[in-house]
NUKEGU-73605 format. One line per 3 residues: for each residue x, y, z of C-alpha. Coordinates in nm, 4 decimals. Example, Ala and Ser with C-alpha at 12.3 -4.5 7.8 and 13.67 -1.06 7.14 Angstrom:
2
1.2300 -0.4500 0.7800; 1.3670 -0.1060 0.7140 $
END
This chain:
686
3.1545 2.4247 1.9072; 3.2626 2.1644 1.6535; 3.1331 1.8113 1.6088 $
3.3769 1.5385 1.5018; 3.2905 1.1943 1.3623; 3.5690 0.9397 1.3172 $
3.5341 0.5993 1.1526; 3.8317 0.3675 1.1924; 3.8254 0.1225 0.9025 $
4.0527 -0.1542 0.7872; 4.2529 0.0605 0.5437; 4.1791 0.4262 0.6195 $
4.0597 0.6230 0.9193; 3.7998 0.8810 0.8190; 3.7437 1.2053 1.0064 $
3.4593 1.4497 0.9366; 3.4451 1.7808 1.1219; 3.1314 1.9965 1.1317 $
3.2082 2.3590 1.2219; 2.9902 2.6054 1.4077; 2.8767 2.7436 1.0704 $
2.7626 2.3993 0.9557; 3.0536 2.3460 0.7161; 3.1828 1.9910 0.6796 $
3.5513 1.9121 0.6284; 3.6737 1.5591 0.5537; 4.0132 1.4055 0.6333 $
4.1555 1.0576 0.5661; 4.4627 0.8984 0.7169; 4.5948 0.5415 0.6912 $
4.4649 0.3136 0.9657; 4.7055 0.1592 1.2144; 4.5636 -0.1906 1.2791 $
4.8096 -0.2785 1.5540; 4.7323 0.0462 1.7412; 4.3923 0.1834 1.6271 $
4.4084 0.4759 1.8715; 4.7132 0.6041 1.6829; 4.5181 0.6256 1.3550 $
4.2343 0.7966 1.5444; 4.4649 1.0652 1.6836; 4.6493 1.1019 1.3514 $
4.3213 1.1944 1.1802; 4.2515 1.4558 1.4489; 4.6000 1.6013 1.4123 $
4.5451 1.6292 1.0369; 4.2202 1.8155 1.1024; 4.3927 2.0427 1.3531 $
4.6569 2.1377 1.0948; 4.3802 2.2273 0.8491; 4.2219 2.4643 1.1030 $
4.5667 2.6049 1.1988; 4.5214 2.4813 1.5536; 4.7079 2.2585 1.7900 $
4.5441 1.9256 1.8705; 4.4678 2.0525 2.2208; 4.2997 2.3666 2.0864 $
4.0902 2.1661 1.8395; 3.9747 1.9158 2.1022; 3.8848 2.1957 2.3426 $
3.6591 2.3292 2.0692; 3.4786 1.9959 2.0180; 3.1362 1.9534 2.1796 $
3.0639 1.5965 2.0636; 3.2969 1.3423 1.9068; 3.1507 1.0214 1.7645 $
3.3583 0.7097 1.7042; 3.2823 0.4067 1.4902; 3.5246 0.1169 1.4804 $
3.5759 -0.2276 1.3303; 3.7781 -0.3398 1.6338; 3.5087 -0.5711 1.7760 $
3.4338 -0.7221 1.4343; 3.8000 -0.7780 1.3544; 3.8655 -0.9306 1.6980 $
3.5863 -1.1830 1.6440; 3.6723 -1.2654 1.2825; 4.0447 -1.3083 1.3439 $
3.9954 -1.5158 1.6599; 4.2121 -1.2858 1.8692; 3.9702 -1.2352 2.1559 $
4.0132 -1.3040 2.5256; 4.0419 -1.6495 2.6796; 3.6755 -1.6923 2.7671 $
3.4856 -1.9208 3.0041; 3.1128 -1.9724 3.0363; 2.9112 -2.0359 3.3532 $
2.5590 -2.1611 3.2947; 2.2749 -2.3518 3.4571; 2.3818 -2.7067 3.5438 $
2.2999 -2.9445 3.2593; 2.3023 -2.6787 2.9866; 2.6691 -2.6182 2.9120 $
2.6402 -2.7807 2.5669; 2.3499 -2.5640 2.4526; 2.5750 -2.3206 2.2639 $
2.7409 -2.6078 2.0791; 2.4168 -2.7916 1.9955; 2.2708 -2.4577 1.8744 $
1.9384 -2.5420 1.7112; 2.0685 -2.8532 1.5408; 2.1359 -2.6481 1.2283 $
2.4119 -2.6693 0.9740; 2.5642 -2.3631 0.8185; 2.2955 -2.2507 0.5748 $
2.5535 -2.0605 0.3675; 2.7091 -2.3941 0.2657; 2.5343 -2.6864 0.0987 $
2.3190 -2.8752 0.3489; 2.4394 -3.1964 0.1856; 2.8067 -3.1286 0.2504 $
2.9000 -3.3716 0.5271; 3.2560 -3.2439 0.5483; 3.1777 -2.9068 0.7059 $
3.3865 -2.8934 1.0252; 3.1817 -2.8846 1.3462; 3.1082 -2.5529 1.5119 $
3.3625 -2.4458 1.7724; 3.2127 -2.2175 2.0412; 3.4181 -1.9254 2.1673 $
3.4382 -2.1045 2.5027; 3.5536 -2.4650 2.4459; 3.3750 -2.7399 2.6384 $
3.6382 -2.7702 2.9105; 3.5844 -2.3994 2.9880; 3.2057 -2.4257 3.0100 $
3.0845 -2.4889 3.3648; 2.7432 -2.5718 3.5041; 2.6312 -2.4420 3.8440 $
2.3254 -2.5301 4.0478; 2.0544 -2.2643 4.0111; 1.7157 -2.2445 3.8424 $
1.4699 -1.9736 3.7406; 1.1420 -2.0498 3.5631; 1.0082 -1.8626 3.2619 $
0.7641 -1.6927 3.5006; 1.0537 -1.5374 3.6914; 1.0109 -1.7635 3.9933 $
1.3427 -1.8745 4.1447; 1.3049 -2.2429 4.2324; 1.6727 -2.2967 4.3134 $
1.8946 -2.0144 4.4402; 2.2524 -1.9873 4.3204; 2.4787 -2.2438 4.4862 $
2.7576 -2.0091 4.5919; 2.9830 -2.2849 4.7239; 2.9733 -2.4550 4.3853 $
3.0416 -2.1213 4.2154; 3.3461 -2.0684 4.4406; 3.4901 -2.3977 4.3187 $
3.4339 -2.2915 3.9576; 3.6013 -1.9564 4.0211; 3.9036 -2.1348 4.1660 $
3.9260 -2.3413 3.8483; 3.8951 -2.0255 3.6350; 4.1902 -1.8752 3.8199 $
4.4001 -2.1833 3.7447; 4.3049 -2.1572 3.3771; 4.3982 -1.7852 3.3782 $
4.0636 -1.6866 3.2332; 4.0377 -1.3286 3.1005; 3.6605 -1.3079 3.0392 $
3.3522 -1.4833 3.1752; 3.0067 -1.5155 3.0185; 2.7315 -1.5854 3.2724 $
2.4305 -1.7392 3.0999; 2.1473 -1.8753 3.3142; 1.8116 -2.0086 3.2001 $
1.5276 -1.7526 3.1935; 1.7425 -1.4744 3.3385; 1.5480 -1.2355 3.1146 $
1.2455 -1.2996 3.3408; 1.4406 -1.2603 3.6657; 1.8149 -1.1772 3.6664 $
1.8611 -1.2307 4.0420; 2.0887 -1.5353 4.0165; 2.2905 -1.3932 3.7274 $
2.3504 -1.0681 3.9124; 2.4773 -1.2518 4.2186; 2.7061 -1.4738 4.0103 $
2.8460 -1.1693 3.8297; 2.9045 -0.9926 4.1602; 3.1057 -1.2859 4.2975 $
3.3041 -1.3309 3.9742; 3.3924 -0.9608 3.9631; 3.5069 -0.9692 4.3246 $
3.7172 -1.2845 4.3017; 3.8440 -1.2753 3.9419; 4.0475 -0.9578 3.9596 $
4.0551 -0.7793 3.6239; 3.8348 -1.0296 3.4381; 3.5666 -0.8989 3.2023 $
3.2287 -1.0316 3.3199; 2.9301 -1.0409 3.0835; 2.5750 -1.1398 3.1826 $
2.3063 -1.2541 2.9424; 2.0252 -1.0515 3.1058; 2.2228 -0.7309 3.0483 $
2.3293 -0.8127 2.6920; 2.0072 -0.9558 2.5506; 1.7110 -0.9736 2.7927 $
1.4868 -1.1787 2.5625; 1.3863 -1.5433 2.5330; 1.5725 -1.7925 2.3151 $
1.8531 -1.9444 2.5198; 2.0859 -2.0249 2.2308; 2.0650 -1.6751 2.0822 $
2.1048 -1.5082 2.4223; 2.3936 -1.7319 2.5270; 2.5692 -1.6889 2.1912 $
2.5463 -1.3078 2.2010; 2.6767 -1.3054 2.5592; 2.9707 -1.5295 2.4696 $
3.0614 -1.2946 2.1840; 3.0402 -0.9981 2.4193; 3.2741 -1.1663 2.6675 $
3.5145 -1.2734 2.3920; 3.5613 -0.9243 2.2436; 3.4706 -0.7178 2.5494 $
3.8024 -0.7200 2.7279; 3.9855 -0.5872 2.4213; 3.7165 -0.3357 2.3256 $
3.6738 -0.1959 2.6772; 4.0494 -0.1661 2.7175; 4.0730 0.0233 2.3891 $
3.7885 0.2622 2.4744; 3.9176 0.3377 2.8223; 4.2670 0.3996 2.6886 $
4.1399 0.6143 2.4006; 3.9189 0.8277 2.6240; 4.2082 0.8792 2.8646 $
4.4369 0.9890 2.5789; 4.1715 1.2250 2.4431; 4.1079 1.3800 2.7842 $
4.4812 1.4273 2.8366; 4.5023 1.5856 2.4903; 4.2325 1.8392 2.5795 $
3.8926 1.6888 2.4892; 3.6275 1.8533 2.7043; 3.3100 1.7449 2.5267 $
3.1300 1.4120 2.5043; 3.2833 1.1057 2.3408; 3.0086 0.8847 2.1973 $
3.0386 0.5446 2.0344; 2.8541 0.4346 1.7223; 2.6549 0.1147 1.7856 $
2.5455 -0.1493 1.5382; 2.1771 -0.0616 1.5890; 2.2270 0.2788 1.4273 $
2.2386 0.4762 1.7537; 2.5144 0.6396 1.9582; 2.5995 0.5688 2.3216 $
2.8484 0.6618 2.5926; 3.1904 0.5016 2.6285; 3.0882 0.3457 2.9608 $
2.7850 0.1695 2.8135; 2.9739 0.0629 2.4997; 3.2612 -0.0812 2.7040 $
3.0097 -0.2909 2.9004; 2.8205 -0.4026 2.5882; 3.0972 -0.4693 2.3379 $
2.8864 -0.7049 2.1248; 2.6914 -0.3975 2.0102; 3.0102 -0.2796 1.8372 $
3.0021 -0.5671 1.5856; 2.9389 -0.3876 1.2557; 2.9671 -0.0468 1.4221 $
3.1061 0.1587 1.1310; 2.8979 0.0246 0.8388; 2.5739 0.0763 1.0353 $
2.6151 0.4539 0.9999; 2.6097 0.4713 0.6197; 2.2300 0.4146 0.5815 $
2.1609 0.7169 0.8051; 2.3702 0.9312 0.5725; 2.1944 0.7871 0.2673 $
1.8531 0.8575 0.4192; 1.9515 1.2193 0.4864; 2.0661 1.2617 0.1255 $
1.7551 1.0855 -0.0029; 1.5394 1.3419 0.1755; 1.7579 1.6179 0.0352 $
1.7244 1.4963 -0.3243; 1.3679 1.3653 -0.3117; 1.4324 0.9894 -0.3136 $
1.2871 0.7492 -0.0559; 1.3865 0.4100 -0.2054; 1.7628 0.3727 -0.1833 $
2.0315 0.1076 -0.2078; 2.3333 0.2311 -0.0183; 2.6786 0.0861 -0.0817 $
3.0031 0.1612 0.0975; 3.3167 0.0301 -0.0713; 3.6253 0.0851 0.1373 $
3.9643 -0.0778 0.1322; 3.8642 -0.4151 0.2775; 3.4872 -0.4551 0.2613 $
3.1750 -0.3765 0.0627; 2.8612 -0.2965 0.2648; 2.5068 -0.2895 0.1264 $
2.1757 -0.1798 0.2770; 1.8322 -0.1502 0.1147; 1.6179 0.1414 0.2347 $
1.2552 0.1176 0.1266; 1.0093 0.4027 0.1801; 1.2595 0.5854 0.4070 $
1.2834 0.2928 0.6505; 1.6305 0.1800 0.7561; 1.5903 -0.1953 0.8051 $
1.7009 -0.3717 1.1214; 1.7425 -0.7402 1.1947; 1.7975 -0.9799 1.4840 $
1.8886 -1.2669 1.2473; 2.2569 -1.1910 1.1940; 2.5500 -1.4329 1.1822 $
2.9135 -1.3292 1.2016; 3.1005 -1.6249 1.0635; 2.9689 -1.9267 1.2575 $
2.8538 -1.7173 1.5516; 2.4913 -1.6183 1.6089; 2.4185 -1.2517 1.6799 $
2.0600 -1.1973 1.7959; 2.1069 -0.8338 1.8964; 1.9215 -0.5669 1.7044 $
2.1373 -0.4427 1.4175; 2.1014 -0.2262 1.1094; 2.0532 -0.4801 0.8303 $
2.3793 -0.4250 0.6433; 2.5170 -0.7042 0.4269; 2.8987 -0.7134 0.4069 $
3.1253 -0.8837 0.1562; 3.5028 -0.9058 0.1274; 3.5261 -0.6705 -0.1696 $
3.7200 -0.3462 -0.1449; 4.0008 -0.1499 -0.2996; 4.2529 -0.3722 -0.1238 $
4.0891 -0.7022 -0.2272; 4.3490 -0.9393 -0.3688; 4.3131 -1.1063 -0.7097 $
4.4171 -1.4724 -0.7322; 4.3838 -1.7838 -0.9458; 4.1872 -2.0725 -0.7949 $
4.2464 -2.4475 -0.8352; 4.0402 -2.4497 -1.1562; 4.2538 -2.1789 -1.3122 $
3.9798 -1.9151 -1.2756; 4.0292 -1.5536 -1.1690; 3.8960 -1.4714 -0.8233 $
3.9019 -1.1414 -0.6333; 3.8790 -1.1263 -0.2525; 3.7788 -1.1791 0.0175 $
4.1440 -1.1574 0.1228; 4.2654 -0.7996 0.1459; 4.5999 -0.6233 0.1519 $
4.4503 -0.3942 0.4185; 4.6378 -0.0882 0.5403; 4.9642 -0.2728 0.5918 $
5.1197 -0.3331 0.3456; 4.8303 -0.2178 0.1253; 4.8067 -0.2425 -0.2547 $
5.1305 -0.2862 -0.4479; 5.1027 0.0619 -0.5986; 5.1304 0.2195 -0.2508 $
5.4971 0.1217 -0.2456; 5.4786 -0.0017 0.1144; 5.5940 -0.3559 0.0436 $
5.2756 -0.5064 -0.0953; 5.3257 -0.7392 -0.3923; 4.9824 -0.8981 -0.4398 $
4.7546 -0.7626 -0.7165; 4.4597 -0.5680 -0.5761; 4.1571 -0.3845 -0.7120 $
4.3318 -0.0523 -0.6526; 4.6265 -0.1674 -0.8644; 4.3848 -0.2626 -1.1433 $
4.2005 0.0718 -1.1169; 4.5320 0.2542 -1.1528; 4.6372 0.0572 -1.4627 $
4.2971 0.1195 -1.6226; 4.3503 0.4938 -1.5856; 4.0667 0.5444 -1.3381 $
4.2877 0.6570 -1.0491; 4.5373 0.9431 -1.0678; 4.8919 0.8403 -0.9822 $
4.9719 1.1967 -0.8728; 4.6505 1.2945 -0.6919; 4.5532 0.9945 -0.4790 $
4.4259 1.1228 -0.1442; 4.4761 1.4744 -0.2734; 4.8364 1.4044 -0.3708 $
4.9401 1.2771 -0.0264; 5.0046 0.9270 -0.1615; 5.1902 0.8857 -0.4893 $
5.0883 0.5677 -0.6679; 5.3510 0.3617 -0.8499; 5.2168 0.2316 -1.1805 $
5.5142 0.0006 -1.2395; 5.4626 -0.1787 -0.9093; 5.0933 -0.2145 -0.9918 $
5.1744 -0.3591 -1.3343; 5.4204 -0.6104 -1.1888; 5.1584 -0.7257 -0.9370 $
4.8736 -0.7544 -1.1883; 5.0935 -0.9482 -1.4293; 5.1164 -1.2226 -1.1642 $
4.7557 -1.3169 -1.2413; 4.7691 -1.2031 -1.6026; 5.0375 -1.4453 -1.7177 $
4.8562 -1.7663 -1.6126; 4.5486 -1.6307 -1.7930; 4.7566 -1.5351 -2.0999 $
4.6579 -1.1717 -2.0611; 4.8526 -0.8512 -2.0724; 4.8547 -0.6190 -1.7724 $
4.5648 -0.4037 -1.8951; 4.3525 -0.7015 -1.9975; 4.4130 -0.8615 -1.6576 $
4.3324 -0.5344 -1.4817; 4.0067 -0.5110 -1.6752; 3.9248 -0.8703 -1.5785 $
3.9892 -0.7880 -1.2117; 3.7700 -0.4792 -1.2404; 3.4847 -0.6737 -1.4022 $
3.5128 -0.9585 -1.1515; 3.4957 -0.7374 -0.8428; 3.2027 -0.5444 -0.9912 $
3.0190 -0.8740 -1.0417; 3.0922 -0.9775 -0.6820; 2.9478 -0.6497 -0.5564 $
2.6476 -0.6655 -0.7892; 2.5733 -1.0155 -0.6602; 2.5894 -0.8845 -0.3018 $
2.3275 -0.6234 -0.3901; 2.1105 -0.8902 -0.5533; 2.1243 -1.1004 -0.2362 $
1.9593 -0.8258 -0.0298; 1.7283 -0.6815 -0.2937; 1.6138 -0.9016 -0.5816 $
1.6200 -1.2187 -0.3717; 1.3990 -1.0437 -0.1173; 1.1430 -0.9396 -0.3758 $
1.2615 -0.5862 -0.4562; 1.3058 -0.4561 -0.8100; 1.6402 -0.2731 -0.8073 $
1.5291 -0.0597 -1.1013; 1.2940 0.1213 -0.8632; 1.5834 0.2299 -0.6390 $
1.8562 0.4927 -0.6478; 2.2077 0.3612 -0.5832; 2.3884 0.5769 -0.3226 $
2.7634 0.5226 -0.3508; 2.9957 0.5710 -0.0556; 3.3465 0.4734 0.0457 $
3.6758 0.5796 -0.1026; 3.6504 0.3229 -0.3840; 3.2719 0.3384 -0.4261 $
3.2535 0.6245 -0.6812; 3.5071 0.4454 -0.9048; 3.2896 0.1344 -0.9371 $
2.9340 0.2521 -0.8616; 2.8122 0.3347 -1.2110; 2.9511 0.0094 -1.3528 $
2.7658 -0.1823 -1.0805; 2.4478 0.0117 -1.1614; 2.4877 -0.0734 -1.5297 $
2.5289 -0.4415 -1.4424; 2.2055 -0.4351 -1.2422; 2.0139 -0.1982 -1.4715 $
1.9754 0.0667 -1.1981; 1.9031 0.3945 -1.3819; 2.0282 0.6509 -1.1250 $
2.3372 0.6750 -0.9057; 2.3800 0.9348 -0.6312; 2.7428 1.0014 -0.5376 $
2.7577 1.2235 -0.2271; 3.0108 1.4989 -0.1922; 3.1324 1.3204 0.1216 $
3.1272 0.9714 -0.0256; 3.4896 0.9064 0.0722; 3.3973 0.9406 0.4415 $
3.0423 0.8135 0.4062; 3.0144 0.6252 0.7362; 3.1522 0.9270 0.9219 $
2.8956 1.1416 0.7397; 2.6234 0.8991 0.8486; 2.7312 0.9479 1.2111 $
2.6576 1.3189 1.1727; 2.2998 1.2197 1.0826; 2.2440 0.9747 1.3700 $
2.0571 1.0038 1.6981; 2.1836 0.9288 2.0474; 1.9894 0.6542 2.2177 $
1.9368 0.2914 2.3043; 1.7061 -0.0032 2.2412; 1.5288 -0.1838 2.5264 $
1.3471 -0.5177 2.5219; 1.1353 -0.7374 2.7482; 1.0033 -1.0818 2.6574 $
0.6441 -1.1703 2.7410; 0.5052 -1.4581 2.5348; 0.1269 -1.4568 2.5094 $
-0.1547 -1.5123 2.2634; -0.3129 -1.1760 2.1812; -0.6533 -1.2991 2.2996 $
-0.5044 -1.3894 2.6398; -0.2586 -1.1048 2.6900; -0.2458 -0.9333 3.0288 $
-0.2535 -0.5719 2.9135; -0.1651 -0.4472 3.2630; 0.1549 -0.6528 3.2510 $
0.2403 -0.5024 2.9103; 0.1909 -0.1529 3.0535; 0.4189 -0.2401 3.3458 $
0.6889 -0.3628 3.1062; 0.6773 -0.0410 2.9050; 0.6761 0.1720 3.2216 $
0.9847 -0.0148 3.3411; 1.1671 0.0339 3.0090; 1.0712 0.4020 2.9891 $
1.1975 0.4693 3.3419; 1.5241 0.2975 3.2503; 1.5493 0.5018 2.9294 $
1.4963 0.8327 3.1108; 1.7591 0.7375 3.3666; 2.0069 0.6561 3.0873 $
1.9368 0.9863 2.9094; 1.9942 1.1818 3.2298; 2.3228 0.9983 3.2894 $
2.4405 1.1183 2.9473; 2.3698 1.4795 3.0430; 2.0561 1.5338 2.8347 $
1.7235 1.6571 2.9755; 1.4448 1.3970 2.9782; 1.2237 1.6490 2.7989 $
1.4342 1.5867 2.4846; 1.3686 1.2115 2.4782; 1.1730 1.0630 2.1872 $
1.0135 0.7228 2.2456; 0.8846 0.4665 1.9976; 0.7376 0.1263 2.0752 $
0.7272 -0.1973 1.8802; 0.6537 -0.5610 1.9505; 0.7843 -0.8767 1.7906 $
0.4779 -1.0777 1.6896; 0.4059 -1.3890 1.4877; 0.1296 -1.6208 1.3780 $
0.0929 -1.9269 1.5984; 0.3326 -2.2049 1.4967; 0.5324 -1.9576 1.2885 $
0.9121 -1.9613 1.3325; 1.0039 -1.5987 1.2551; 0.8707 -1.2827 1.4189 $
0.7651 -0.9547 1.2597; 0.8235 -0.6245 1.4380; 0.5070 -0.4170 1.4457 $
0.4298 -0.0730 1.5905; 0.2732 -0.0230 1.9348; 0.1060 0.3085 2.0297 $
0.2502 0.5234 2.3102; 0.0703 0.5841 2.6367; -0.1434 0.3619 2.8596 $
-0.2648 0.0654 2.6552; -0.6165 -0.0750 2.6847; -0.7734 -0.3954 2.5586 $
-0.9179 -0.1979 2.2660; -0.5654 -0.1162 2.1482; -0.4899 -0.4866 2.1011 $
-0.7238 -0.5040 1.7994; -0.5483 -0.2067 1.6380; -0.2068 -0.3601 1.7101 $
-0.3073 -0.6941 1.5540; -0.4449 -0.5186 1.2436; -0.1112 -0.3383 1.2124 $
0.0719 -0.6701 1.2410; -0.1316 -0.8219 0.9535; -0.0582 -0.5157 0.7403 $
0.3126 -0.5235 0.8233; 0.3332 -0.8964 0.7467; 0.1776 -0.8338 0.4070 $
0.4197 -0.5473 0.3360; 0.7154 -0.7739 0.4065; 0.5985 -1.1043 0.2609 $
0.3064 -1.0155 0.0306; 0.0562 -1.2192 0.2319; -0.1169 -1.2217 0.5691 $
-0.3327 -1.4751 0.7559; -0.5946 -1.2847 0.9567; -0.7758 -1.6100 1.0386 $
-0.4741 -1.7436 1.2310; -0.4010 -1.6770 1.5950; -0.1320 -1.4186 1.6752 $
0.1267 -1.4177 1.9537; 0.3221 -1.1442 2.1264; 0.6862 -1.2444 2.1846 $
0.9020 -0.9465 2.2814; 0.8069 -0.5866 2.3559; 1.0623 -0.3270 2.2500 $
1.1268 0.0400 2.3189; 1.3547 0.2772 2.1289; 1.4576 0.5909 2.3153 $
1.6507 0.8625 2.1330; 1.7701 1.2176 2.1765; 1.7472 1.3892 1.8361 $
2.0789 1.4782 1.6778; 2.1960 1.8299 1.6099; 2.0600 1.9492 1.2775 $
2.2863 1.9172 0.9737; 2.2695 2.1889 0.7123; 2.4917 2.1236 0.4141 $
2.6417 2.4336 0.2593; 2.5295 2.5119 -0.0929; 2.7915 2.5632 -0.3615 $
2.7962 2.8383 -0.6214; 2.5645 2.8057 -0.9202; 2.6812 2.7841 -1.2773 $
2.5624 2.6858 -1.6219; 2.5497 2.3362 -1.7678; 2.8912 2.3942 -1.9235 $
3.1556 2.2423 -1.6954; 3.4564 2.3261 -1.9154; 3.5937 2.5719 -1.6585 $
3.6629 2.2762 -1.4291; 3.8454 2.0744 -1.6952; 4.1767 1.9682 -1.5490 $
4.3414 1.7418 -1.8084; 4.2856 1.4331 -2.0175; 4.3886 1.0769 -1.9372 $
4.3870 0.7492 -2.1263; 4.1394 0.5068 -1.9725; 4.0421 0.1526 -2.0573 $
3.6689 0.1350 -2.1292; 3.4850 -0.1600 -2.2859; 3.8113 -0.3198 -2.3995 $
3.9601 -0.0142 -2.5719; 4.1745 0.2835 -2.4726; 3.9902 0.6158 -2.4720 $
4.1080 0.9715 -2.4088; 3.8869 1.0836 -2.1208; 3.8447 1.4391 -1.9875 $
3.9315 1.4770 -1.6199; 3.7499 1.7418 -1.4130; 3.8597 1.9073 -1.0907 $
3.5787 1.8418 -0.8417; 3.6716 2.1482 -0.6362; 3.5945 2.3762 -0.9328 $
3.2603 2.2290 -1.0330; 2.9478 2.4397 -0.9831; 2.5856 2.3599 -0.9153 $
2.4062 2.2916 -1.2438; 2.7185 2.1709 -1.4271; 2.6501 1.8742 -1.6542 $
2.9226 1.6276 -1.7533; 2.8787 1.3805 -2.0343; 3.0498 1.0445 -2.0041 $
3.3063 0.9131 -2.0530; 3.4634 1.1404 -1.7934; 3.6428 1.1404 -1.4609 $
3.5977 1.3746 -1.1659; 3.8898 1.3967 -0.9252; 3.8099 1.4764 -0.5640 $
4.0784 1.4960 -0.2927; 3.9668 1.1684 -0.1309; 3.7996 0.9797 -0.4155 $
3.7542 0.9594 -0.7910; 3.4242 0.9473 -0.9792; 3.4303 0.7440 -1.3001 $
3.1502 0.8137 -1.5490; 3.1368 0.5605 -1.8347; 2.9853 0.6108 -2.1763 $
2.6074 0.6514 -2.2066; 2.5881 0.8217 -1.8665; 2.5496 1.1896 -1.7845 $
2.6209 1.3569 -1.4509; 2.4578 1.6650 -1.2992; 2.6020 1.8527 -1.0016 $
2.3363 1.9605 -0.7504; 2.3329 2.2516 -0.5038; 2.5093 2.0476 -0.2337 $
2.7907 1.9136 -0.4529; 2.6296 1.5711 -0.4933; 2.6748 1.3989 -0.8286 $
2.3545 1.2599 -0.9795; 2.4466 1.0152 -1.2543; 2.1760 0.9061 -1.4993 $
2.1833 0.6559 -1.7812; 2.0904 0.8132 -2.1107 $
END
């Protein structure tokens, strides 16, 4: 049986098929933003043609298909979500607007002209209802159902499409929330109903309410898409499982994903670190900086000592996301990023993008704005006749006309302007890497840069040179890197229960009950997905902090029945973890438990990359042609190699270009590239 991973991005839809023999085959098709399911099916049809099969025959041969999508992210960013209302405990409807009294930390704190935050549910659509649950779980005021009926009547008049139900302390006892959701589902026919205890069962009302509002806002669209897509796939012959890539780096069923749409924010980019970690193990590197440069965005993640970082401190625009996510930093820098002149007459690139429609000017689809791809073409880095394996012919004249639009105000020719665009976008991306590495205390020179995305191999070595990173790893499947990462991911889910207690006062029996409850829930979920509970792998952590500290640190908790003796070991591990992250610890201070977490996974099917044929260091047999490229302000005749003909052990001295069907590797001067057994390109600075 085959395994298919499909990542629907802003510009291209990537499809990676693993055959029964373990061979991987990559396919790219243009995305269809107005109908993402169409791009999904187009990529499958392209794969079917490659295997000389009908779409129905291919799908019948697929055991597991994994899907990552930017739909939830794009819905939130563009403000095209459902008309959403919020029902909360009476007296607390303004909590999501007050937030924590903070201003946007990404803008100067002294800027008094920042517009006020606008919640996804405006004030007139936020309703308070009589009910009250204490932090202990005791219900002191049951849900006032008559009052809720009046609210529901008002929601009908407002033609509400989604409802977020957010009650105080529902994480401790969801009784009132469950009843409210039941009544809303019964009486608001077709409305998407989201409850805070199901989305984020942890303390922190603002964070929990915010995540639930986001879920309600994007959930109606996401669930509709998934249900429609699954129906189309079943009708087209899919017999195996369809799994969805979540933002926490795990895969889940369509049913769960449709009910928890907020966990799709950042779905696609969260897969790339898993692919980088797999390749790091393969090549003997455990400290990695993974980048994924697609058509619209640039995603960065720092992996230290083989640990993929996660965070609960994420913002998407002005909206707080407190769900557990792979810590991927995204910037508006991709092949479709548009170059423009700002009010000071300076060249800027991005974050606006030409996207898939109309795309860069050189695509000839009606785009007229200068993009990074247009600049790369004029500089000689991209082949006009072999883009996407020759499926898309690039028009150099259209690219030149577009780039000249920013070149003339700067008194630059087309090539000089293209070089300025190229340098500017590389600086933007290098700064994004610095934000998540150097500014967090990491020395980037100790890391290997793993380059993914269709545009990543064009720019990766130049970014590495800017940052003084000595080694770049360009995977053989870099053009479909997120889809490759999905092949390396586990199926599973995260669980959480809040119990705030000083470690010296903790009720260890209560902690054991919480973990027993989460483990029973995890086993039930695994069984519902069709996997035996004997395959489940459990890991425990707890969010802990020093007393009076604002942020928590996630520390390991041993499996099995916990005793009071284990608390000392857990606290020692917390001190050690705090020192690893922040270079200091305070063992004399009191420590608190905040939230206990469980991760339950079913290990993925093993991936075995096929080795390529071995050869000598001489790569001349793969020489394809020569092309004039702009390097360091001068035109240079550069040898171009056919990636399909390269052998393991081949060494290529820069400047050089390697053309792959779905990407292009640019090797500047002073760099040398070695091809390894698995067709990865290891680029070293001389």
